[in-house]
Each structure stands twice: as C-alpha cells, then as structure tokens.
C-alpha positions in Angstrom: 0.0 0.0 0.0 1.3 3.5 -0.9 0.3 6.8 0.5 0.4 9.4 -2.2 -0.5 13.1 -2.3 0.3 16.1 -4.5 1.6 19.2 -2.7 -0.7 22.2 -3.2 1.2 24.8 -1.2 2.4 28.1 -2.8 5.9 27.9 -1.4 8.4 25.0 -1.1 8.2 23.2 2.2 10.4 20.7 4.0 9.0 17.2 3.5 9.1 16.3 7.2 7.2 19.5 8.1 4.5 18.9 5.4 4.0 15.2 6.4 3.5 16.3 10.0 1.0 19.0 8.9 -0.9 16.3 7.0 -1.0 14.2 10.2 0.8 11.4 8.4 3.6 11.1 10.9 5.7 13.3 13.1 8.8 15.2 11.7 11.1 12.7 13.3 9.2 9.8 12.0 9.3 11.3 8.5 13.0 11.6 8.7 13.2 7.9 9.7 11.1 7.0 6.6 13.4 9.0 4.4 16.4 7.2 5.9 14.8 3.9 5.1 14.3 4.9 1.4 10.5 4.8 1.6 9.8 8.3 0.5 9.7 9.4 -3.2 8.9 12.7 -4.9 7.7 12.4 -8.5 9.1 8.8 -8.5 12.6 9.7 -7.4 13.7 8.5 -3.9 14.3 11.3 -1.4 17.7 10.9 0.3 18.2 14.3 2.0 16.1 14.6 5.3 16.1 18.4 4.7 14.6 18.0 1.2 11.8 20.4 0.3 8.8 19.6 -1.9 7.8 22.0 -4.6 4.2 23.1 -5.5 2.7 20.5 -7.8 5.1 17.7 -6.9 3.7 14.4 -5.8 5.1 12.6 -2.7 4.8 8.8 -2.1 5.4 6.7 0.9 5.8 3.0 0.6 3.7 2.1 3.6 3.9 -1.6 2.8 7.5 -1.7 3.9 7.2 0.6 6.9 6.2 -0.8 10.3 2.9 0.7 11.3 2.9 2.3 14.8 1.0 0.5 17.4 -2.1 2.0 19.0 -4.2 0.1 21.5 -7.7 0.5 23.0 -7.9 -1.0 26.5 -10.7 -1.3 29.0 -8.6 -0.6 32.1 -9.8 -2.2 35.3 -9.5 -0.6 38.8 -6.1 -1.5 40.4 -4.1 -1.1 37.2 -2.0 2.0 36.5 -1.8 3.7 33.1 1.5 5.4 33.7 4.9 4.1 34.9 4.3 1.7 37.8 5.8 2.2 41.3 6.6 -0.7 43.7 4.2 -3.6 43.2 1.7 -1.6 41.0 0.4 -3.4 37.9 1.0 -1.5 34.7 -1.6 -1.4 31.9 1.0 -2.9 29.5 0.9 -6.2 31.4 -2.7 -6.7 30.2 -1.7 -6.6 26.6 -1.4 -10.4 26.1 -2.7 -12.5 23.3 -5.2 -14.0 25.7 -6.8 -10.6 26.4 -6.9 -9.5 22.8 -10.2 -9.0 21.1 -10.0 -9.2 17.3 -7.2 -10.1 14.9 -3.6 -10.4 16.3 -2.1 -7.7 14.1 0.8 -5.6 15.2 1.2 -7.3 18.6 3.3 -5.2 21.0 6.5 -6.7 22.3 8.7 -5.9 25.3 10.5 -3.3 23.2 7.3 -1.5 22.2 7.1 1.8 24.1 3.4 2.6 24.5 2.4 5.9 26.2 -1.0 6.5 27.7 -2.9 9.2 25.8 -4.8 10.6 28.7 -4.1 8.8 32.0 -6.6 7.1 34.2 -5.6 6.8 37.9 -5.4 3.5 39.6 -8.9 3.8 41.2 -10.6 4.6 37.9 -11.5 2.3 35.0 -12.6 2.4 31.4 -11.3 3.6 28.1 -7.5 3.9 27.9 -5.7 4.7 24.7 -2.1 3.5 24.5 0.1 4.4 21.6 3.6 4.9 20.2 2.2 7.3 17.6 3.4 10.9 18.2 1.0 12.5 15.8 -1.9 10.7 17.5 -0.6 11.7 20.9 -0.6 15.4 19.9 -4.1 15.1 18.6 -5.5 13.5 21.7 -3.6 15.2 24.6 -1.8 18.1 22.9 -2.5 21.6 24.3 -4.6 22.5 21.2 -6.6 19.3 21.1 -10.4 19.9 20.7 -11.3 16.3 21.7 -13.5 16.0 24.7 -13.6 13.1 27.2 -16.8 11.5 28.7 -17.0 9.8 32.1 -19.7 8.2 34.1 -19.2 8.9 37.8 -21.0 7.3 40.8 -21.0 9.6 43.8 -22.0 9.5 47.5 -23.6 12.5 49.0 -26.6 14.8 48.2 -26.8 15.9 44.6 -28.2 19.4 44.3 -28.6 21.8 41.4 -26.3 24.3 43.2 -23.6 21.7 43.2 -24.1 20.8 39.6 -23.9 24.5 38.7 -20.5 24.7 40.5 -19.2 21.6 38.8 -20.2 23.0 35.4 -18.5 26.3 35.9 -17.2 27.9 39.0 -14.5 25.8 40.5 -10.7 26.3 40.6 -8.0 23.7 41.2 -4.5 24.7 42.3 -5.3 28.3 42.0 -6.4 28.0 38.3 -9.9 28.3 37.0 -11.3 25.2 35.4 -12.7 25.2 31.9 -16.5 24.8 31.6 -17.6 21.2 31.9 -20.8 19.5 30.9 -22.2 17.7 34.0 -25.6 16.1 34.0 -27.5 13.5 36.1 -27.3 10.2 34.3 -29.2 8.2 37.0 -29.7 8.4 40.7 -26.2 9.0 42.3 -24.5 8.8 38.9 -23.2 11.9 37.0 -22.1 12.2 33.4 -19.0 14.5 33.0 -17.8 15.7 29.6 -14.4 17.6 29.9 -12.1 19.2 27.5 -9.1 19.2 29.9 -7.6 16.6 32.1 -5.9 17.8 35.3 -4.6 15.4 37.9 -7.5 13.5 39.5 -9.7 16.4 38.2 -13.1 14.8 38.6 -12.5 13.4 42.0 -11.2 16.8 43.2 -14.1 18.6 41.6 -16.6 16.4 43.4 -14.8 16.8 46.7 -15.0 20.5 46.4 -18.9 20.3 46.4 -19.0 17.7 49.2 -19.5 14.6 46.9 -17.3 11.5 47.1 -16.6 9.4 44.0 -17.1 5.7 44.5 -16.7 4.7 40.8 -15.4 6.5 37.8 -15.3 5.0 34.3 -14.2 6.8 31.1 -16.5 5.8 28.2 -15.4 8.1 25.4 -12.4 10.0 24.0 -13.7 12.3 21.2 -15.3 10.0 18.6 -13.7 6.9 20.1 -16.2 5.0 22.4 -15.4 2.2 24.8 -18.4 0.3 23.5 -18.8 -3.3 24.5 -15.1 -4.0 25.0 -14.9 -6.3 28.1 -13.0 -5.1 31.2 -9.4 -6.1 31.1 -9.5 -6.7 27.3 -7.9 -4.8 24.5 -8.0 -4.4 20.7 -6.0 -2.5 18.1 -7.1 1.0 17.1 -8.2 0.8 13.5 -6.7 3.2 10.8 -10.2 4.6 10.3 -10.5 5.4 14.0 -7.1 7.1 14.0 -8.0 9.3 11.0 -11.3 10.3 12.7 -9.5 11.2 15.9 -7.0 13.3 14.0 -9.7 15.0 12.0 -11.9 15.9 15.0 -9.0 17.1 17.2 -8.6 20.4 15.3 
C-alpha cells in the first residue's frame, strides 16, 4: 500500500514538516522513513532529510515496507496504573497479552514497544485507555490545542443538588487556576455524566470533593469520537486506521 498526495502549497516546504502538517507522521518519523528509502517525490527517492517539496510535486510513501505504529484501545480495570508503575503496582501494559486480545492479532506489542497513555486514568478509575507509540496521534488526543472531549460516568456518594451541579459545570478552581467549563448532568440516581475538554490530575475526584461529593466509581466511556463500546473489562484491541483518522480530523 502506498500513501500518495500532491503538494498544493504556494511555497516549497520541507518534506518532514509537510507530512506532520498532513497528520501522516511526526517530523522525526518522516526523517526515519526517508532514511529507510521509503519516500519518493515524482518517482525519485528522497535521500536528504532536509529536502523540500515544490508546489505541484507528488510525494509517495511505501507504507507496505514501513512498520505501522501500534495504538491500542484498552478497557482498564481498577487497580491497574496507566503510567509508569511504582513498587508492586500493575502496569496497563501487562494486560496486553494475546489471551486478552479482542480481534485479529495484528501488530502485537513486544517488550520493546514503548506505549504511552494518551490521557491517563488513575489506579482507582476504569474504562477507556488509549495507549500508543504514535506521536502524531498523541498530539491530537492530549496536545494543548486538542479539541477532543472526554466523557465519564461517575457514581458519587452525597446529596446531589442543582447548586452543586452548577458549580461543577462552571465555578471551580484547582491549584489556583480556573477550570474550563464542563458538561455535567445527572445520568441516573447518584451517577453523574461528565464531559471535559481538559484533564488535570484527578480532576473529577477533586471537583466532586469541592462540592461535598465522594466518588465511589469512575469510568471513562469516550475520547472524542472513540467510544469504549462493549469491549470487556481487562481486554484490549487494536485501534483501526479509520479510528485514527477520525481522531486526527476531530482534534482540530
């Protein structure tokens, strides 16, 4: 399979910069593809990592011979950490076995695969966790300019009042900084639905504590257009190319 596109800019642009702008890969990844001889302009192999593409020229990437970057959708259980484990903590990567895989076993991660969480879930929370070695995808999901929202279902203890909901939606500060507006609705008795466009450390738990509510269960069910769906707890699957493209498209 070959990725092919004609450059329509008005000025010459470095190949790596253009590929990053097109969300094909990061600049560093583009340079690696050039080094492997997988990039051509108008049929001629690109050998200089600083090469510029001219308006009207067509660039091709031989994707069939380039290893696709691994991105994984995991339904994280409580008790598992998404980040680097400490002490006897169980890392999310330990769940990525063939036995826990749902779907075809393509691009299986190995011990050398470096998967970073794209939006962490603390040890006491569960649900949708996206793990990836894709730098472009990481920027789209957790970059400072990302427009992707995240949805959570949160069971709480304490009296739910409209005054508290109003504060949760807009009116709280954490660490001396005002929070961005959030969508908070009552999903069912003692269960709230949060939709956030930011992700500070233990944000939802601290928001609830500020209005005298205690979180007893927190599950992330969606990241932008990517939903947890019916993926069983503790199981994982590969992120599809179509899902990746949709995440990139909706992040801007």
